[in-house]
C-alpha positions as CSV (number, residue, x, y, z in Angstrom):
1,M,49.3,8.5,-27.2
2,K,49.4,4.6,-26.9
3,V,52.7,4.2,-25.6
4,A,55.0,1.0,-24.4
5,V,58.0,1.0,-22.4
6,A,60.4,-1.9,-22.7
7,G,62.2,-2.5,-19.4
8,T,61.0,-1.5,-15.9
9,G,64.3,-0.3,-14.4
10,Y,65.0,3.3,-13.0
11,V,64.7,4.6,-16.4
12,G,61.8,2.9,-17.9
13,L,59.5,2.5,-14.8
14,V,59.8,6.3,-14.1
15,T,59.6,7.5,-17.6
16,G,56.2,5.0,-18.3
17,V,54.4,6.1,-15.2
18,C,55.2,9.9,-15.6
19,L,53.7,9.5,-19.0
20,A,51.1,8.1,-17.7
21,E,50.4,10.7,-15.1
22,V,50.3,13.6,-18.0
23,G,47.5,11.7,-19.8
24,H,49.3,9.2,-22.2
25,D,48.0,5.4,-22.2
26,V,51.1,3.5,-21.1
27,T,52.1,-0.3,-21.1
28,C,55.0,-1.4,-19.3
29,M,57.0,-4.3,-20.4
30,D,59.1,-6.5,-18.7
31,I,60.4,-10.5,-18.7
32,D,60.8,-10.5,-15.0
33,E,57.3,-12.0,-13.8
34,Y,58.0,-11.1,-10.3
35,K,58.5,-7.5,-11.0
36,I,55.6,-7.2,-13.2
37,N,53.4,-8.9,-10.4
38,M,54.5,-6.3,-8.0
39,L,53.7,-3.7,-10.1
40,K,50.3,-4.8,-10.7
41,K,49.7,-4.6,-7.0
42,G,50.9,-0.9,-7.3
43,I,54.4,-1.5,-5.7
44,S,57.7,-0.6,-7.2
45,P,60.5,-2.9,-7.2
46,I,63.0,-0.2,-6.9
47,Y,63.3,2.3,-4.2
48,E,62.4,5.8,-5.7
49,P,60.9,8.4,-3.5
50,G,57.2,9.2,-4.5
51,L,56.7,6.4,-7.2
52,D,54.5,4.1,-5.4
53,P,51.7,6.5,-5.4
54,F,52.1,7.6,-8.9
55,I,51.8,3.9,-10.0
56,Q,48.6,3.1,-8.0
57,Q,46.7,6.4,-9.2
58,N,47.6,5.7,-12.9
59,I,46.5,2.0,-12.6
60,Q,43.2,3.3,-10.8
61,S,42.9,6.0,-13.7
62,G,42.9,3.3,-16.4
63,R,46.3,4.4,-17.9
64,L,48.9,2.2,-16.8
65,F,49.5,-1.2,-17.4
66,F,51.9,-3.7,-16.8
67,T,52.5,-7.1,-18.6
68,T,55.2,-9.7,-19.8
69,D,53.3,-10.5,-22.7
70,A,55.2,-8.7,-25.8
71,K,52.2,-9.2,-28.4
72,E,49.8,-7.2,-25.5
73,A,52.6,-4.6,-25.1
74,Y,53.6,-3.9,-28.5
75,R,50.5,-4.2,-30.5
76,N,48.6,-1.1,-31.4
77,K,51.1,1.2,-30.2
78,E,52.4,4.6,-32.0
79,I,55.4,4.7,-30.1
80,I,57.6,2.3,-27.9
81,I,60.2,3.4,-25.7
82,V,63.3,1.0,-25.4
83,A,64.8,1.4,-21.8
84,V,66.7,-1.5,-20.9
85,G,70.2,-2.1,-19.5
86,T,73.2,-1.7,-21.5
87,P,76.0,-3.1,-18.6
88,E,79.3,-2.7,-19.7
89,N,81.5,-5.8,-20.9
90,E,85.1,-6.4,-19.7
91,D,86.6,-3.9,-21.8
92,G,84.4,-1.2,-20.7
93,S,82.4,-1.1,-23.7
94,A,78.6,-1.3,-23.5
95,N,76.8,-4.6,-23.8
96,L,74.1,-4.6,-26.5
97,S,72.5,-7.8,-26.3
98,Y,69.4,-6.6,-24.5
99,I,68.9,-4.1,-26.8
100,Q,69.1,-6.3,-29.8
101,K,66.8,-9.0,-28.3
102,V,64.0,-6.3,-27.1
103,V,64.1,-4.9,-30.8
104,K,63.8,-8.3,-32.5
105,D,60.8,-8.8,-30.0
106,I,59.2,-5.5,-30.9
107,V,59.6,-6.1,-34.7
108,E,58.2,-9.2,-34.3
109,N,55.3,-8.4,-32.4
110,I,54.1,-4.9,-34.0
111,N,50.9,-4.8,-35.9
112,G,51.8,-1.4,-38.0
113,P,53.8,1.7,-38.3
114,L,56.0,2.5,-35.3
115,I,58.2,5.2,-33.9
116,L,60.9,3.4,-31.7
117,V,62.5,5.6,-29.1
118,T,65.9,4.3,-27.7
119,K,66.2,5.8,-24.1
120,S,68.9,3.5,-22.9
121,T,72.3,4.8,-22.9
122,V,74.1,3.4,-25.9
123,P,77.5,4.0,-27.9
124,V,77.1,6.5,-30.8
125,G,76.3,4.6,-33.9
126,T,73.9,2.0,-32.0
127,N,70.7,3.5,-33.7
128,D,72.3,3.2,-36.7
129,Q,72.5,-0.4,-36.0
130,I,69.3,-0.7,-34.5
131,Q,68.1,0.6,-37.9
132,E,69.9,-2.1,-39.7
133,W,68.5,-4.9,-37.6
134,I,65.1,-3.5,-38.1
135,T,65.5,-3.8,-41.7
136,E,66.4,-7.3,-41.5
137,W,63.8,-8.6,-39.2
138,N,61.1,-6.4,-40.5
139,V,59.6,-8.8,-43.0
140,R,56.3,-7.4,-43.0
141,Q,57.6,-4.1,-43.9
142,Y,56.0,-1.8,-41.6
143,P,57.2,1.7,-41.5
144,I,59.7,2.0,-38.4
145,E,61.6,5.2,-37.5
146,V,64.3,5.0,-35.0
147,V,64.8,8.1,-32.5
148,S,67.3,8.5,-29.8
149,N,66.1,9.9,-26.7
150,P,68.6,9.9,-24.1
151,E,67.7,10.5,-20.4
152,F,69.0,12.7,-17.8
153,L,67.3,11.2,-14.3
154,R,69.1,11.0,-11.2
155,E,68.2,8.1,-9.1
156,G,66.7,9.4,-5.7
157,S,64.9,12.5,-7.6
158,A,63.7,10.8,-10.9
159,I,60.3,12.0,-10.8
160,H,61.1,15.9,-10.0
161,D,63.7,15.2,-13.0
162,T,61.1,14.2,-15.5
163,F,58.9,17.1,-14.7
164,H,61.3,19.8,-14.1
165,G,64.3,18.5,-16.4
166,D,66.7,20.8,-18.1
167,R,66.0,19.8,-21.5
168,I,64.6,16.7,-23.6
169,V,67.2,16.0,-26.6
170,I,65.4,14.1,-29.5
171,G,67.7,12.7,-32.2
172,A,66.3,11.9,-35.4
173,N,66.8,11.3,-39.0
174,S,63.3,12.2,-40.0
175,R,61.3,15.4,-39.0
176,E,58.1,14.0,-38.6
177,A,59.2,11.2,-36.1
178,S,61.1,14.0,-34.3
179,A,57.8,16.3,-34.2
180,Q,55.7,13.2,-33.1
181,V,58.3,12.5,-30.1
182,A,58.2,16.2,-29.4
183,R,54.3,16.1,-29.0
184,L,54.8,13.3,-26.5
185,Y,56.8,15.4,-24.2
186,E,54.7,18.7,-24.6
187,P,52.5,18.3,-21.7
188,F,56.0,18.5,-19.3
189,H,56.9,22.1,-20.8
190,I,60.3,21.3,-20.8
191,P,62.9,23.0,-23.5
192,I,63.4,20.4,-26.6
193,V,66.4,19.9,-28.4
194,Q,66.4,18.5,-31.7
195,T,69.4,17.0,-33.3
196,S,70.6,14.3,-35.3
197,I,70.6,10.7,-33.9
198,R,74.7,10.8,-33.5
199,S,74.6,14.2,-31.7
200,A,71.9,12.9,-29.2
201,E,73.7,9.9,-28.5
202,M,77.0,12.0,-27.9
203,I,75.3,14.7,-25.6
204,K,74.3,11.8,-23.1
205,Y,78.0,10.5,-22.8
206,A,79.5,14.1,-23.0
207,A,77.2,15.3,-20.2
208,N,78.1,12.7,-17.8
209,A,81.7,12.7,-18.5
210,F,81.6,16.5,-17.8
211,L,79.9,16.0,-14.6
212,A,82.2,13.1,-13.7
213,T,85.2,15.3,-14.4
214,K,84.0,18.3,-12.2
215,I,83.4,15.8,-9.1
216,S,87.0,14.5,-9.8
217,F,88.6,17.6,-10.0
218,I,87.1,19.0,-7.0
219,N,88.4,15.9,-5.0
220,E,92.1,16.2,-6.4
221,I,92.0,20.0,-5.1
222,A,90.4,18.9,-2.0
223,N,93.5,16.3,-1.5
224,I,95.9,19.4,-1.8
225,C,93.7,21.4,0.5
226,E,94.5,18.7,3.0
227,K,98.2,19.1,2.5
228,V,98.4,22.8,2.3
229,G,96.0,23.5,5.0
230,A,93.1,25.2,3.1
231,N,89.3,24.4,3.5
232,I,87.8,22.8,0.6
233,E,84.4,24.0,1.3
234,D,85.5,27.7,1.3
235,V,87.4,27.0,-2.1
236,A,84.3,25.3,-3.5
237,Y,82.3,27.9,-2.4
238,G,84.5,30.7,-4.1
239,I,84.8,29.1,-7.3
240,G,81.3,28.3,-7.6
241,L,80.5,31.8,-7.6
242,D,82.1,32.0,-10.7
243,Q,79.2,31.9,-13.3
244,R,81.3,30.2,-15.7
245,I,82.1,27.2,-13.4
246,G,79.0,27.2,-11.0
247,P,78.3,25.6,-7.7
248,H,76.9,22.2,-8.7
249,F,79.0,19.0,-8.4
250,L,81.7,20.7,-6.4
251,K,81.1,18.8,-3.2
252,A,84.3,16.9,-2.5
253,G,83.9,13.4,-1.1
254,I,85.1,9.9,-2.0
255,G,83.9,9.8,-5.5
256,Y,81.2,9.0,-7.5
257,G,79.4,5.4,-8.3
258,G,76.2,4.3,-9.4
259,S,74.9,2.8,-12.5
260,C,75.7,6.0,-15.0
261,F,78.9,7.7,-14.3
262,P,81.3,4.7,-14.1
263,K,79.6,3.0,-16.8
264,D,79.4,5.9,-19.1
265,T,82.9,7.4,-18.3
266,K,84.4,3.9,-19.5
267,A,82.2,3.5,-22.4
268,L,83.0,7.0,-23.6
269,V,87.1,6.1,-23.2
270,Q,86.1,3.1,-25.3
271,I,84.1,5.0,-28.1
272,A,87.1,7.0,-28.5
273,G,89.4,4.3,-28.7
274,N,87.5,2.8,-31.4
275,V,88.0,5.9,-33.7
276,Q,91.8,6.2,-32.5
277,H,91.4,8.8,-30.2
278,Q,93.1,8.7,-26.5
279,F,90.7,10.7,-24.2
280,E,93.3,11.3,-21.9
281,L,91.2,13.7,-19.4
282,L,88.7,11.1,-18.9
283,E,91.2,8.4,-18.5
284,A,92.6,10.8,-15.8
285,V,89.0,11.4,-14.1
286,I,88.4,7.6,-13.9
287,K,91.9,7.0,-12.1
288,V,91.3,9.8,-9.8
289,N,87.7,8.4,-8.8
290,N,89.2,4.9,-8.5
291,K,91.8,6.3,-5.9
292,Q,89.4,8.2,-4.2
293,Q,86.8,5.5,-3.3
294,V,89.6,3.9,-0.9
295,K,90.7,7.2,0.5
296,L,89.1,6.5,3.8
297,V,90.5,3.0,4.2
298,K,94.4,4.8,3.3
299,K,93.9,7.1,5.9
300,A,92.7,4.8,8.4
301,K,95.6,2.5,7.8
302,Q,98.2,5.3,7.9
303,I,97.0,6.4,11.5
304,F,96.5,2.8,13.2
305,G,99.0,1.1,11.3
306,S,97.5,-2.2,10.8
307,L,93.4,-2.7,10.7
308,N,93.7,-6.1,11.3
309,G,91.1,-7.2,14.0
310,K,89.6,-3.6,13.9
311,K,85.8,-3.4,14.2
312,C,84.8,-0.9,11.4
313,A,81.4,0.4,11.0
314,I,80.5,1.6,7.4
315,L,77.6,4.1,7.6
316,G,75.8,4.3,4.3
317,L,75.8,1.3,1.8
318,S,74.0,3.0,-1.6
319,F,76.1,4.9,-3.7
320,K,74.3,8.2,-3.0
321,P,71.1,9.2,-0.3
322,N,67.3,8.2,-1.3
323,T,68.2,5.2,-3.6
324,D,68.8,1.5,-2.6
325,D,71.6,1.2,-5.7
326,V,74.6,0.1,-4.5
327,R,76.4,-0.3,-7.9
328,E,79.8,0.9,-8.0
329,A,79.1,3.0,-4.7
330,A,82.4,3.8,-2.5
331,S,81.0,1.7,0.2
332,I,81.4,-1.5,-1.6
333,V,84.8,-1.0,-2.4
334,M,85.8,0.1,1.1
335,A,84.2,-2.8,2.5
336,K,86.2,-5.2,0.4
337,E,89.5,-3.3,1.1
338,L,88.8,-3.5,4.8
339,V,88.0,-7.3,4.6
340,K,91.3,-7.8,2.8
341,E,93.1,-5.9,5.7
342,G,91.6,-8.4,8.4
343,A,89.0,-6.0,9.7
344,A,85.5,-6.9,11.1
345,V,83.2,-5.0,9.1
346,V,79.6,-3.9,9.8
347,G,77.6,-1.9,7.6
348,Y,74.2,0.1,7.9
349,D,72.1,1.7,5.6
350,P,68.2,3.0,5.8
351,I,67.4,1.5,2.6
352,A,70.1,-0.7,0.6
353,I,71.0,-3.4,3.1
354,D,69.5,-6.1,0.7
355,N,71.2,-4.9,-2.3
356,A,74.4,-4.7,-0.6
357,K,74.1,-8.2,0.7
358,S,73.9,-9.4,-3.0
359,V,77.4,-8.0,-3.6
360,L,78.9,-8.7,-0.3
361,G,77.3,-11.5,0.9
362,D,78.3,-12.7,4.4
363,S,81.9,-11.2,4.3
364,I,80.6,-8.5,6.6
365,Q,77.8,-8.2,9.2
366,Y,74.7,-5.8,8.8
367,A,73.3,-3.5,11.4
368,H,69.8,-2.2,11.8
369,S,70.7,1.1,13.2
370,I,73.4,3.3,13.4
371,E,73.8,3.2,17.3
372,E,74.1,-1.2,16.5
373,A,76.6,-0.5,13.7
374,V,79.2,1.9,15.8
375,Q,78.6,0.0,19.2
376,N,82.1,-0.8,20.6
377,A,83.2,-0.1,17.1
378,D,87.3,1.2,16.8
379,I,86.5,3.1,13.5
380,A,83.4,4.6,11.8
381,L,83.5,5.4,8.2
382,I,80.8,7.6,6.6
383,A,80.0,6.8,3.0
384,T,76.8,7.9,2.3
385,E,75.5,11.3,3.5
386,W,71.7,10.0,4.3
387,E,70.0,12.8,6.6
388,E,69.9,10.1,9.1
389,I,73.5,10.0,9.2
390,K,73.9,13.9,9.1
391,Q,71.5,14.0,12.0
392,F,73.2,11.4,14.1
393,P,74.2,13.0,17.5
394,L,78.2,13.3,17.3
395,R,77.9,12.6,21.2
396,K,76.9,9.2,20.3
397,Y,80.2,8.2,18.7
398,V,81.8,9.3,21.8
399,E,79.5,6.8,24.2
400,L,79.0,4.1,22.1
401,M,82.4,3.4,20.2
402,K,85.4,1.8,21.7
403,T,87.7,4.4,20.0
404,P,85.7,7.5,18.5
405,Y,87.5,7.7,15.2
406,V,85.2,8.9,12.7
407,F,86.4,9.0,9.1
408,D,84.1,11.3,7.3
409,G,83.9,10.5,3.2
410,R,81.0,13.1,2.8
411,N,81.8,15.8,5.0
412,C,78.5,15.5,7.0
413,Y,79.4,17.5,10.1
414,S,80.7,21.1,10.8
415,L,83.9,21.5,12.2
416,E,82.9,23.8,14.4
417,E,80.4,21.3,16.0
418,I,83.0,18.5,16.2
419,K,85.4,20.7,18.4
420,K,82.7,20.5,20.9
421,Y,83.3,16.6,21.4
422,R,86.2,14.4,22.1
423,L,86.4,12.4,18.9
424,K,89.0,11.8,16.4
425,Y,87.6,13.2,12.9
426,Y,89.1,12.9,9.6
427,S,87.2,14.7,6.5
428,I,87.7,15.3,3.1
429,G,89.8,18.5,2.1
430,R,89.4,20.0,5.7
431,N,91.8,19.9,8.9
């Protein structure tokens, strides 16, 4: 099929590249000339393992194109996928201004019938709003069907998720449009769920809200474990064997972050409020997560009394491993708290330092290695479980730090291994 993708962020770029990989003719459109120029050279502007080779081989095969020209992108296309951002407004609701602008550009530049697929995460009812915009702007009266097709990609494993996802959700008012989008995804051989548009919109929010709930739940259990002398890893393993619960998203830590869970949970609370329903459970999930993100700083403050003048090394700045995304990352929250307390903060991350600098600026220092970060430090705080950090020799904390106090927000080290070294070690939900 001839396909266009509007937006070359994590979702749009991975989707477009993978559709080209399975044989479709794909044009990716973005207004950012710098990003498009990089992509034309086969270089991804985002960090996603394995993405660059896919881009390069599909450009060479003649199935993948990049442009900033809306007319070039949208003319002669059967399906156009909208994958632009929906950042949150101050009240937690989703900002749909980028969606609105892209839809207007599409309607003004197409030259025939079209299926417009919304892959951006949007509140329930947004696709109906899109249909109203199309009716208003479609002066040439081309037949345009709107389909909801939410994404379920994880940053850091987005390519794998595209080819090995649990399901593809297609929400449509037209059977023909739904069948056409289903044919688009046939080469992936993934189960397809076909629903109404509003059900598809809700599936995305409900999935992320449920996963966020599991994370906050296990973190609350971990907090209790610390007080009663239980081990959260044993507890999580024990309950995860129950098939009704399952083992996934039961790893205690310092909370969730990234571009999806924080934004989508707040948006769903807002959606519920708009229909006069107080989503008390999800409000509690958000509250728990906010507290969990500063847990290590509070622990350190309890032990040291004051953090003023202490050198604190934050290891890992991205919200999770294998991505350079620092949006809503616990590390950013921790860094700001430590600076407020008067600490001298140095951060290290193998990939995300540039993005962290765009948020934290020169309020902290940045190291080029774990060794440099912990050199003469009073406190080391582990915020991201990068493999490099998990493999860092424990003896080096003892050798390099001024006072070897390690606060592990991701339980990277086994307690048995820790006992071999003379360092003070504090983790989540464990002695």
